[in-house]
RODO-2510 file (C-alpha; in nm, 4 decimals, decimal comma):
residues 57
     n   res          X          Y          Z
     1     x     0,0028     0,0032    -0,0110
     2     x     0,3052     0,2276     0,0583
     3     x     0,3627     0,2031    -0,3157
     4     x     0,0257     0,2916    -0,3798
     5     x     0,1004     0,6701    -0,1791
     6     x     0,4597     0,7006    -0,2960
     7     x     0,2560     0,6866    -0,6811
     8     x    -0,0025     0,9258    -0,5970
     9     x     0,2168     1,1849    -0,4536
    10     x     0,4788     1,1162    -0,7431
    11     x     0,1721     1,1872    -0,9861
    12     x     0,0436     1,4986    -0,7841
    13     x     0,4532     1,6360    -0,7852
    14     x     0,4257     1,5797    -1,1660
    15     x     0,0791     1,7717    -1,1823
    16     x     0,1950     2,0835    -0,9985
    17     x     0,5121     2,0934    -1,1862
    18     x     0,2907     2,0801    -1,5230
    19     x     0,0984     2,3065    -1,4494
    20     x     0,3532     2,5766    -1,3324
    21     x     0,4699     2,5023    -1,6807
    22     x     0,1343     2,5676    -1,8199
    23     x     0,0638     2,1905    -1,9702
    24     x    -0,2612     2,1920    -1,8847
    25     x    -0,3432     1,8630    -2,0616
    26     x    -0,0496     1,6875    -1,8690
    27     x    -0,1469     1,8654    -1,5662
    28     x    -0,4869     1,7107    -1,5641
    29     x    -0,3817     1,3668    -1,6572
    30     x    -0,1522     1,3483    -1,3452
    31     x    -0,4072     1,4893    -1,1396
    32     x    -0,6801     1,2255    -1,2523
    33     x    -0,4180     0,9431    -1,1981
    34     x    -0,2924     1,0625    -0,8608
    35     x    -0,6437     1,1149    -0,7263
    36     x    -0,7345     0,7310    -0,8112
    37     x    -0,4224     0,5960    -0,6715
    38     x    -0,5327     0,8077    -0,3723
    39     x    -0,8534     0,6339    -0,3544
    40     x    -0,7793     0,2723    -0,4353
    41     x    -0,5480     0,2812    -0,1392
    42     x    -0,8058     0,4244     0,1027
    43     x    -1,0265     0,1714    -0,0039
    44     x    -0,7687    -0,1398     0,0585
    45     x    -0,6759     0,0524     0,3825
    46     x    -1,0416    -0,0382     0,4581
    47     x    -1,0544    -0,3374     0,3653
    48     x    -0,7624    -0,4579     0,5242
    49     x    -0,8578    -0,2883     0,8514
    50     x    -1,1921    -0,4522     0,8190
    51     x    -1,0216    -0,7883     0,7554
    52     x    -0,8329    -0,7252     1,0608
    53     x    -1,1008    -0,7036     1,2855
    54     x    -1,2912    -1,0206     1,1323
    55     x    -0,9786    -1,2121     1,2020
    56     x    -0,9308    -1,0957     1,5621
    57     x    -1,3193    -1,1939     1,6522
***
C-alpha cells in the first residue's frame, strides 16, 4: 500500500510542475492519476482494517 501512496504523491508533484509550466492536459491527466491511486489506497486500507477486525473476533 505504501507504493500506491508513493505513486499518488509522484503524480501530484508531476501535476503541480506541469501546471506551473502551463501544460494543462498533462497536469489534468497526472491529477486524475493521483486521485485514482489515492482512492484505491484508501479502499485497500479499509478492506485491510475490516479484515483485521474480523480475524480478531
